[in-house]
LUMMARKOL-638252 format. One record per residue (C-alpha): y, z, x; residue number from 1; residue in one letter. Coordinates in nm, 2 decimals, decimal comma. Each point is the difference from the previous one (the first is absolute). Layout:
% LUMMARKOL-638252
       y       z       x  selum  tortor
       Y       Z       X    NUM       a
...
% end
This chain:
% LUMMARKOL-638252
       y       z       x  selum  tortor
   -2,34  -16,00  -10,21      1       m
    0,31   -0,23   -0,06      2       t
    0,32    0,14   -0,18      3       r
    0,16   -0,10   -0,28      4       p
    0,30   -0,22    0,06      5       i
    0,32    0,15   -0,13      6       i
    0,25   -0,24   -0,15      7       a
    0,37    0,09    0,12      8       l
    0,15   -0,15   -0,30      9       d
    0,35    0,15    0,08     10       f
    0,32   -0,18    0,00     11       s
    0,15    0,14    0,33     12       d
   -0,09    0,20    0,32     13       q
    0,14    0,33   -0,13     14       e
   -0,25    0,04   -0,30     15       a
   -0,28   -0,14    0,25     16       m
    0,05    0,26    0,22     17       t
    0,04    0,29   -0,24     18       h
   -0,32   -0,09   -0,14     19       f
   -0,19   -0,03    0,36     20       l
    0,14    0,35    0,07     21       r
   -0,19    0,15   -0,30     22       l
   -0,32   -0,07    0,23     23       f
   -0,11    0,20    0,30     24       p
    0,15   -0,14    0,30     25       t
   -0,37   -0,05    0,15     26       h
   -0,11   -0,19   -0,29     27       e
   -0,03   -0,40    0,13     28       k
    0,02   -0,17   -0,33     29       l
   -0,08   -0,38   -0,11     30       y
    0,34   -0,12   -0,13     31       l
    0,10   -0,31   -0,19     32       k
    0,33   -0,15    0,05     33       v
    0,08   -0,23   -0,28     34       g
    0,30   -0,25   -0,04     35       m
    0,24    0,23   -0,14     36       e
   -0,01    0,27    0,28     37       l
   -0,04   -0,26    0,26     38       f
    0,33   -0,18   -0,11     39       y
    0,17    0,36    0,07     40       q
   -0,20    0,13    0,32     41       i
   -0,07   -0,32    0,16     42       g
   -0,23   -0,04    0,33     43       i
    0,16    0,28    0,15     44       n
   -0,08    0,25   -0,29     45       g
   -0,36   -0,16    0,02     46       v
   -0,03    0,10    0,35     47       q
    0,11    0,35   -0,03     48       t
   -0,29    0,04   -0,26     49       l
   -0,22   -0,14    0,28     50       i
    0,14    0,18    0,26     51       d
   -0,06    0,33   -0,21     52       a
   -0,37   -0,09    0,01     53       g
   -0,04   -0,12   -0,34     54       h
   -0,17   -0,33   -0,08     55       d
    0,19   -0,26   -0,20     56       v
   -0,09   -0,28   -0,24     57       f
    0,31   -0,23   -0,03     58       l
   -0,03   -0,14   -0,34     59       d
    0,22   -0,30   -0,02     60       l
   -0,19   -0,24   -0,17     61       k
    0,11   -0,29    0,19     62       l
   -0,01   -0,31   -0,20     63       h
    0,21   -0,31    0,12     64       d
   -0,07   -0,35    0,20     65       i
   -0,28    0,05    0,27     66       p
    0,26   -0,02    0,28     67       h
    0,22    0,26   -0,12     68       t
   -0,30    0,26   -0,06     69       v
   -0,14   -0,08    0,33     70       a
    0,30    0,09    0,18     71       r
    0,05    0,32   -0,23     72       s
   -0,35    0,10    0,07     73       v
    0,04   -0,04    0,39     74       r
    0,29    0,21   -0,03     75       l
   -0,14    0,27   -0,22     76       l
   -0,33    0,03    0,16     77       s
    0,14    0,10    0,32     78       g
    0,14    0,33   -0,14     79       l
   -0,30    0,21    0,06     80       g
   -0,07   -0,01   -0,41     81       i
   -0,35    0,04   -0,13     82       r
   -0,01   -0,20   -0,29     83       l
    0,22   -0,33   -0,10     84       l
   -0,02   -0,19   -0,31     85       n
    0,07   -0,36   -0,15     86       v
   -0,04   -0,16   -0,34     87       h
   -0,32   -0,20   -0,07     88       a
    0,18   -0,19   -0,24     89       l
    0,18   -0,18    0,30     90       g
   -0,31   -0,19    0,05     91       g
   -0,24   -0,07    0,30     92       v
    0,24   -0,16    0,24     93       k
    0,24    0,29   -0,04     94       m
   -0,25    0,26    0,10     95       m
   -0,15   -0,19    0,25     96       q
    0,35   -0,01    0,17     97       a
    0,02    0,36   -0,05     98       a
   -0,30    0,04    0,17     99       k
    0,11   -0,21    0,29    100       a
    0,36    0,19    0,01    101       g
   -0,23    0,33    0,03    102       l
   -0,22   -0,11    0,29    103       m
    0,29   -0,14    0,18    104       a
    0,09    0,34    0,08    105       n
   -0,31    0,04    0,24    106       g
   -0,29    0,23    0,00    107       s
   -0,18    0,05   -0,36    108       a
   -0,07    0,34    0,08    109       t
    0,34    0,11   -0,01    110       a
    0,14   -0,20   -0,31    111       l
    0,02    0,11   -0,38    112       p
   -0,26   -0,12   -0,24    113       k
    0,14   -0,29   -0,19    114       l
   -0,09    0,02   -0,38    115       i
    0,11   -0,21   -0,28    116       a
    0,14    0,11   -0,36    117       v
   -0,23   -0,17   -0,27    118       t
    0,15    0,12   -0,35    119       q
    0,26    0,27   -0,03    120       l
   -0,16    0,31   -0,17    121       t
    0,29   -0,01   -0,22    122       s
   -0,10   -0,34   -0,12    123       t
   -0,21    0,00   -0,33    124       s
   -0,24   -0,26   -0,12    125       e
    0,25   -0,12   -0,26    126       m
    0,26   -0,02    0,24    127       q
   -0,25   -0,21    0,22    128       l
   -0,02   -0,25   -0,28    129       k
    0,32    0,00   -0,18    130       s
    0,22    0,01    0,29    131       e
   -0,19   -0,15    0,30    132       q
   -0,19   -0,25   -0,22    133       l
   -0,33    0,08    0,18    134       v
   -0,29   -0,09   -0,21    135       t
   -0,26    0,22    0,21    136       a
   -0,04    0,34   -0,09    137       s
    0,17    0,27    0,22    138       m
   -0,34    0,07    0,18    139       m
   -0,04   -0,36    0,06    140       q
    0,33   -0,05    0,14    141       s
   -0,01    0,31    0,21    142       v
   -0,35   -0,07    0,16    143       s
    0,11   -0,37    0,06    144       h
    0,33    0,09    0,19    145       l
   -0,22    0,25    0,20    146       a
   -0,25   -0,27    0,10    147       s
    0,32   -0,22    0,13    148       l
    0,14    0,29    0,19    149       a
   -0,34    0,04    0,17    150       q
    0,00   -0,36    0,07    151       q
    0,34    0,03    0,18    152       a
   -0,15    0,26    0,23    153       g
    0,15    0,31   -0,16    154       l
   -0,13    0,36    0,02    155       d
   -0,01    0,06   -0,38    156       g
    0,19    0,03   -0,31    157       v
    0,24    0,22   -0,23    158       v
   -0,17    0,02   -0,34    159       c
   -0,10    0,25   -0,26    160       s
   -0,28    0,20    0,04    161       a
   -0,15   -0,16   -0,33    162       l
   -0,05   -0,31    0,21    163       e
   -0,14    0,11    0,33    164       v
   -0,37   -0,04   -0,09    165       k
    0,06   -0,35   -0,09    166       t
    0,19   -0,09    0,30    167       i
   -0,25    0,18    0,25    168       k
   -0,24   -0,27   -0,18    169       q
    0,22   -0,28    0,11    170       v
    0,10    0,12    0,33    171       t
   -0,17    0,14    0,31    172       n
   -0,08    0,38    0,08    173       s
    0,30    0,04    0,21    174       d
    0,24   -0,15   -0,26    175       f
    0,20    0,32   -0,09    176       i
    0,14    0,05   -0,36    177       c
    0,30    0,24    0,01    178       v
    0,07    0,12   -0,38    179       t
    0,33    0,14   -0,13    180       p
    0,05    0,08   -0,36    181       g
   -0,17    0,36    0,05    182       i
    0,09    0,27   -0,26    183       r
   -0,16    0,36   -0,06    184       l
   -0,18    0,02   -0,34    185       a
    0,29    0,21   -0,13    186       q
    0,32   -0,22    0,08    187       t
    0,14   -0,31   -0,14    188       t
   -0,07   -0,35    0,14    189       s
    0,39   -0,10    0,02    190       d
    0,05   -0,35    0,04    191       d
   -0,33   -0,06    0,13    192       q
   -0,29   -0,17   -0,20    193       q
   -0,33    0,00    0,17    194       r
   -0,02    0,37    0,12    195       v
   -0,28    0,20    0,10    196       v
   -0,03    0,38    0,13    197       t
   -0,09    0,09    0,36    198       p
   -0,35    0,08   -0,09    199       q
   -0,05   -0,34   -0,18    200       q
    0,17   -0,19    0,30    201       a
   -0,28    0,14    0,21    202       a
   -0,28   -0,05   -0,21    203       e
    0,12   -0,36   -0,06    204       l
    0,00   -0,08    0,39    205       g
    0,38   -0,01    0,08    206       s
    0,06    0,04    0,38    207       d
    0,32    0,14   -0,01    208       r
    0,21    0,14   -0,30    209       i
    0,36    0,00   -0,03    210       v
    0,18    0,28   -0,20    211       v
    0,38    0,04   -0,07    212       g
    0,15    0,16   -0,32    213       r
   -0,31    0,25   -0,04    214       p
    0,09    0,15    0,32    215       i
    0,38   -0,08    0,09    216       t
    0,08    0,10   -0,37    217       q
   -0,20    0,29   -0,02    218       a
    0,16    0,38   -0,03    219       a
   -0,19    0,09    0,35    220       d
   -0,07   -0,34    0,16    221       p
   -0,22    0,14    0,27    222       y
   -0,22    0,17   -0,22    223       r
   -0,05   -0,31   -0,18    224       a
   -0,07   -0,21    0,29    225       y
   -0,25    0,26    0,12    226       q
   -0,16   -0,02   -0,37    227       q
   -0,01   -0,38    0,00    228       i
   -0,12   -0,01    0,36    229       k
   -0,28    0,26   -0,10    230       y
   -0,10   -0,21   -0,29    231       l
    0,00   -0,35    0,18    232       w
   -0,20    0,17    0,31    233       e
   -0,25    0,17   -0,22    234       a
   -0,12   -0,28   -0,18    235       n
    0,05   -0,24    0,30    236       n
   -0,33    0,10    0,15    237       v
   -0,05   -0,35    0,17    238       t
    0,31    0,00    0,21    239       r
% end
């Protein structure tokens, strides 16, 4: 079974280290390092997590001109991480450049999966139309961006679990959907808009879930992790 990915949304290495000490030393975790933490711990900090036996999703959402993204992906994909992402809104040429940067590092078997963010799970339908001036629906926008990511040769997307079924219909069976915005039924959605429970994510076909505050801000993070892991795996019978 796949483990939930824990979003290490901490502002410094001390907070991250304190959090990880709440878990048994033998527990090998799948950890997401986002921009806030990466700007503090850098490449050396990521390497420390990998050396400890953890898998790492480096969530930097690269979005720049193709040349810059290609060079950045080439650098980052050589670290030994498992998952790396870019923004699909950067366009097909940028995503193709990201893929080229990835493959420049050698054997595909040793490289991370490269995925694209479609629309952030904090973005509402209203924001899509009033701020981005997108006339398509959220579902249409997300599925279109997923199709472009597949066209560019990427391995999958980051999306809401609510959009997985539609994305699977417009891509192939190997195309993965990584879904944040996971909340337990009794917790708040915080700044997320398109949220689901671990059970719902499994039922909707998510390939991996990313969970942050329901674990990192829980009174007992390890217990919360075990609960979410159980709910995810118990309902995820096909994975």
